[in-house]
N, C-alpha and C positions, 0 to 999 in steps of 0.2 A: 586715460590718453596715452598713446603710444606714438613715437617717432619713427617715421618710415619714409622710405624714397620713394619720390613718383616720377615715373618714368615721362620722357617727351616724345611726342611723335615727331617731331621737327629735329630730332637729334642734338639738341641743345643743352648744355650742362643742367642736371637735373637739381631741382630745388627741394631742399628738407621742410617739411612742413609737420606740424602736430596735429594729427586727425583722430577722434575719438573712435577707436575701432576696439573689439574683444577678441582676444588669442585663445581659441578653444583648445581642448585637450587634444583634437585631432591634428592640430597644427595648421589650421587655416584661419583666416580672419573674416568675421563676421562683417559685412557691410553696415556702417552707421545707417540710422534712420533718414527718412527725407528731412525731417526738420533739422538733424544735425548736420547734414550735409549742407543746406542752407546756412545753416548758422555758421559754420567753418568758411563756406564760401564768401559769406557778408564782410565777416571781419577783418580781412586784409582789405577790402574795399574802402571800407570807413577808415581804416588808418590812412589807404591811398589817398582819400578826399582831404583827410586833414591834411597830411603835407602836402598834396598839391594846391589846397586852398591858399597857403602862405607865398605870395609871389616874390622871387628873388630882389635883393637890391638892386637898383639900376647903378651902372657906371656913370661916373662924372661925364664921360662922352657922350653916351647916351641922353643923358639928361639934358645935355647942351643943345644936341641937335633935334630933341622932340619937340614938336608942335605944342603951343601953348593949349591949344583946344583938341581933343582926339576923340573921333565919334564913337559911339558904342560898338557900332559894327567893326571898325579898325581894332578897338581894344579886344573884341571878342576874339580876331584873327592873329593878333598878338601872343596872346595867353596860351602858354607852353600846356601841353597835354601830358599830364604826370600821374592819372590814375592808374592802378592797377587792378587785375582781376584774377579770379582762381583759376583761368583756363592754363592750357600749356603754352600758350602764346602770350608774349607781353609786348605792348607797343610803345617805344619809348621815342620821346623827341630828340632830335640833334641837339647837341651842345651850344652851336652858335644860335640857334632858335631862341635861347633865352637872355644871350647878352646882346644881341644885334637891335638896333632900334628901330624903329618903324619908319619905313618910308614914306616921303611926303605923301603921294599918291600912290595907291595900289587898288587893282580892279578887282570888285567884290568876288569871291570864288565861292561857289557853292560848298555847303558844309557835307562831308562825306557820310552815307548812308550808315546808320549805327547797325552793327549785326549784333544778333542776341548772344549776349555772354554764354559762355558753355563752361559749367563747373565739372573738371575730370578729376577720377578718382582712380588708383589701380590698386587691385586686390589679388592676391596670390594664395593659391590652394595646395596643399601636400607640400613635396621638395621642389622649390622654386628651381633648384638646378636642372631638373631633369624634365622640366614643362616645356611642352612641344606645340601649343596652341593659344592663341589669344581669343577672347570672345569680349567684343565690344557693345555695350547696352545703351542705347539713346532714349532716355526717358522724358518726363515732362519737365518743362522751364528751364530747358538747358543742362541738365545733369546728363552725364556720360560716366559709365563705370568700365573700365577694361580689366577683365578676370584673366589671370595667368594660370592655367589648367592643362590638365592632361588629357590626350585623345583617347586613349583606351578606356580612362574611368567614363569620361562622357559618352563615349560610344556603349559601354557594358552597360549603362544605367538608362540611357536615354535614348529612344527611338527617333526623336527629332534630331539630336546632334549626330548620331550614327548615320542617317539620312545625309544629312548636310556634309559630312564628313567623307562618305562614299562618293558623292557627286561630285564635290572639288578636288579630289586627291591629285597631288597634293596640296594639302590646304593650311596656313598658318595662321589665318585669323577669319572668325566669323561674326559679323556685325548682324545686330537684332537692333531693327528701327522700331520707334513708336512703343516702347516696352511700358506696359501700363502700370508695372508694380515692379521698378528696380530694386528695391529693397529686399522684396520676398523672393524675385527672381536670383538674388546673388544667394540669399539662404538657401535655398532648395539646391543650387547647384552646390553648394557646400555640404548639404546632406548626402549628397553622392559618394563623399570622403568618409561618410561616417559607419562604423560597422554596425550600429544599432540606431537607426533612425528613430524608432519607437520612445526611446530613453531621451532623445533630443527632443520630442514633442512633447513631454511630460511636463516641461515647466512653462509652455506655451498656454494660451488663451483660446476659445472656440473661435473667436472671429479671426485670430492670426491662422489658426490652423486650416480653416477654410481657405484663406487667401494662398497659402501653401498648397493645398489640394487644389486650387484652380491654376497655379502654375505648373505643379506637377502633371496633371491632366494635359496641359498643352505640350509639355516636355516629353509625355510619355514615359513618365519615371514611374514605373510601376509598383517598386518597392515603397517608394515613398507615399503612392495612392492609399496601397494597404494598410500602412502605418497610420497613416490619417484616418482611415474608416476606422480603423481598430480603436484609435483615440476618440473619436466622436462616437463610437458604440458603447464606451465605459463611461465617460465623462457626462455629468450631469448639465443639461441644458437648462439656462436659466433667462425669464423673460422673453425677448423678443429671438434669442438664440435659436428656437425651436424652428420658427418660420424659415430663417436662413439656412438652416442645417439641411432641412427638407429640401428647399429651393436648390441648394447649391448640388445635393445628393443626386437629385431627378434630371441636372443638367450633365451628368457623366454619361459618356457614351455606353457604358457597359453596366448599367444601374440594375439591371435584374439579377446579374450573377454576382457581382461584387457587393452592392449595397442593401441587398433585400435581408440580411439579418437587421441591418442598422434601421431601416424603414419599418421594421417591425413594431417598433418603441411605439409608433404612431398610427399604425394599421393593424387590422387583424384579418382573420379568416372569417368572412361573413356567414359561410356555409356551416361551419362547425359551432359558431357560437353567435346565434343572432343578437342584434343589440336590442331587438324587442324583449327578447327574454331576460337579457341583463337589466332592462329599465324596469319590467315589471317586477323582477327580484329585489331591486332597489327601493321601490314603491312600498312594495309589501313589508320590507325591514323595517320603514320608517312608519308605516300606519301602526304595525304592531308593537313598536317600542313604548315600554312602560317607563322609560328614565327621562323625566322631564327635561333637563337641559339638552341632553343629546338629542332628542327627538326636535325639540324647538330649533335648536341649530342647525340640523340636517335638512328641517322642512325648509328655513331660510336660504339655504345653500342651494338645495335642488330648483327652490322656485326662481332664485337667480340665475340659475343655468339654464333652465326653461326660457328664461325671460332675453337671455342674451343670444340663445339661437333660435330664430323663427322658423327655421326648417323643420323642428322636431315636433310631431305632435299637430299638425295641423290638417286641416281639411281639404287638400289640395288633390286630393282623389287617389295618391298614389298608395300601393299595397301596405308600405312599411309605416307610413302615417295613420291609414286606417286602422291598422293592427294596434298602433300604439293608443289611439283614441279609444278603441275598444277595451284595451287594458284599463284605461282610468275609468272609463264608465262602468266597467265590471268593478273596481274595487269602489268607486260611488257606491253602486247598488247595495255591495255587502255591508258598507258600513252603514248606509239607510236603514236597512233590513236589522241590521241590530241596534241602532238607536231607537227604533220603534219598538222591538222588543223590550228594551230596557225602559222606555217610556209606559208602557203597559204594566211592568212591574211596578215602577215607582208610584204610578199614580192609584194603583190598587190597595185600599187601605186594609185588605185583609192579608195581603203579602207584606206590606210594611211592618205589619203587627207581629207577624213571625221571624222577621230579620232582626239580628243583633246590630247594636248601633255600629260595630265595625263592618259587617255587611252592608249596612245601608250607605256608610261613607265609600266603601268600595264600590258599589253600585252608582252613586250619584258621582263620583270619579270617572268611570267608565263612560257616562252619558257626556261628561265635560268631553272626554277624550276623542269619542266618536264624532261628537258635534265639531270639535276642532278638525279632525280628518276629512269632514264632509267640507269645511271651510275652505282647507288647503287645496282639496281636488276642484272646489267651484272656482277658486282663484287660477288655478294653472290653466284649466279649460276655457274660462273665460278669456284670460291673456291670449291664448291660441286662437279666438274667435271660433270656439268649438264646443260652446255651451247650448245650442238651441236645443237640444234633445235633454240636457239637465233641467232647463226651464220647465219643459213639459211633464219631467217626471215628478220634481219639487212642486208644481203646481196641482198634481193629483195627491198629494199627502193630506187629505183631508182629516184622516184620523189622527195623524201625528200634531194637526193644528188644533184639534179639539182637546188633547191630551195636554197641549203646552200648558194651559193656565194651572195645572195642576201638579206641576214642576217648580220647585223654587227657583226665582229668577237668576240667582247665582250659579245655577247650573245648567238652565235652559238658555241663557242670553246668547251663547254662540251659534245657538238654532237660529235665531233672530240674525245674526250677522251672517248666515248663508243666505237668508231672504232678502238682504240689505245688497249682498255682493250681487246676486242676480238681477235683481232689481237694477242696479249700477250697470250692469253687463248690456240690459236691455236699453236703458236711457242712452247710454254710450254709442250703441250700435254694435257692441261686441257679441250680441245674440239677436237673430232676428226671427224670434217665434210667431205664430199666427197671431190674431187680434183677440181670438177666443183664450190661447193660453196667456196673454197678457192680461186679459180681464181677470182669468181665474187665478192667477197668480196674485193680483191685488186683492181679489175677494178674499183668498185662503190664507194669505200672509201679511197684508198690510196692517191688520188689527194686532197681531201678537207683537209684529215690530213697534207699533207704538206703545204696547203694553210695557215693552222691555227698554223704551229708548231713554229714559232717564239712567237706568243702570248701565247703559251701552254707552252713554256719554261719558261715565266715570269710572267703569271697571273693563274695559275691552279697550286693549292697546292699538288694536286693529281700526278701530273704528274712527271715520273721519267724517263729523256731523255735515260739513259743506259738501262733500261727494255724494254723500247718501242723499241728502235733501234734493240736490241737482238730480241724481239719477231716478229717484222715484217720482220726481214731478214730471221730468221728461217721458217715462213710461206712461204716465197717466195722461199727456196730451197726444200719445200716439193712438189713443183709443177714438172711437166714435164721439161726438159730442156729447150726445145723452149720457154716455158711461161717463165720460169726464164729469159732467155734472152730477150725476150720483154719487162717484167715489169722493169729489171734492167737498161735496155738502155732508157728506159722513165726517170728513177730516175737519170742515169747521167747526161741527159740533164738538168735537174731541178737543180741537186746539183752543177753543176758547174757555175750555175747564181746565186743559192741563198747562197751558202755555208752553214752558221750555220743555216740558216732559213729553213734548210731541213733536214729530217732525216740522219745520216751518216750510209750509209749501205756497209762501205768498207768491212766489212768481209764478208758479204754475196757475194758481188761482187768478193772477191777472191776466194771464194769456186767454184763459177760459173766459174770465169776463169779457174780454174784446171781443173774442170770437162769438160769444152769445149777445151781447147788448150793443157793441159798437158797429160791428161788420154789416148787420143787415141794414142799418140805414147809411152806411159809408158806401154799399153797393147800389143806392137810388141814385140816378142822374141828378146832378146839381145840388145834391144834399152837402150842406157845410160840414157834415161830420166826416164827409169823404177827406177833405182836405186835411184834418186833424187826424184821420186813419193813416193817411199816407205819411204824414209826418211823423 
């Protein structure tokens, strides 16, 4: 808190008031915040209301002459107005208005219109004795700030003030109506008196610097603009600050010349560093990683980032997205070729006999890694609705499916996860292969999936039984009715033997049953089954 004198526009004796201000090393006073202005302005009002709320004790003469009953309207007229405000003007009732009794009959007088209260404060910069200009800011909620400044400093630093001073010369006062941010406006003018504005900005945060930048741009304060840009270029951006900074920078008039280094943080030269090449490099690094934790965490992170941005690797016809999808398919084919070669080795008894225990363990570990890579790529492409070609490739892997039972289930189960994910994609409409591809996909991979189903429920963290069973059932129901019957009857024989060790496709079986046994009778006119089918 500091005590200072507030000048009055009506040439009345000034009042002394304590206002929260900060004296800077440069010799100017920073305007307090909007909340501080309102708090300072309201406290005298509250005291005035407390003082004005107690009515003065009437004299004996007035009590004798007062009528026994007084209407509320007359009582309101006789009550003196003693409230005070923080403006330069102060309305005081005459002394006789308190002591004089109410007349017997007084015509009602309409209450005067209430004018909005105006809270004013005066701020000085530099040597007040040599100041030759006043700038009055009119902000929101009746806040007005009078700045005592120097013409030469403002004209030297601000094109706005230089233009106003030259047009109105000689001028002693400049008014700025409808000032959106009075507090920052005063602080920005104060920075014109600083030798090094950048040092002053170091203590500020990003949102406040953006407010200063906006005011500096409106004032044509180029030195301050450069200091703000230097600050924003060096300081980290946290959370939503990045969007706010980029939006503010792009609104500058000379963004290409001054803010290009700043925007390089969020943009790059696509011609010299294509994004698809970078994406391919990232995917290649993840797929070839042999460290379990790092590979697992980065796969989860990259998959999450893919899901957050629907514009990456989609089949919308653009060349960039087509290149991205081709990159993923190329990686998928490489992993599939490697997995097939490993399956051939692991299923050959002669090759296994020549391998040491360590080599066998390493070979089975590679099978697990390649299968996990295939599952990750299938998840990415299915989520992007770009897995149509992948279902064709996977449905054609007859040799891989034949070798599948010869590999221990603990190493091969992720291959069944790939089959399950593609069947879920078809069942959800994420992939739209032809009916021949759908039928072949079920013929080749449904049996291996049922073989590994018990292990998948307990040994695979990815596996969701409800989602998989619904996806498989919906895929079956997309086939012609004869194909539905063949697949579901084969499943029924396995389900009656394995129980929980087999996918529960009862919902799909129920739909097929109605299509086969109920619908033909429901289509007959006047059939009683027609009503039950509709219900």
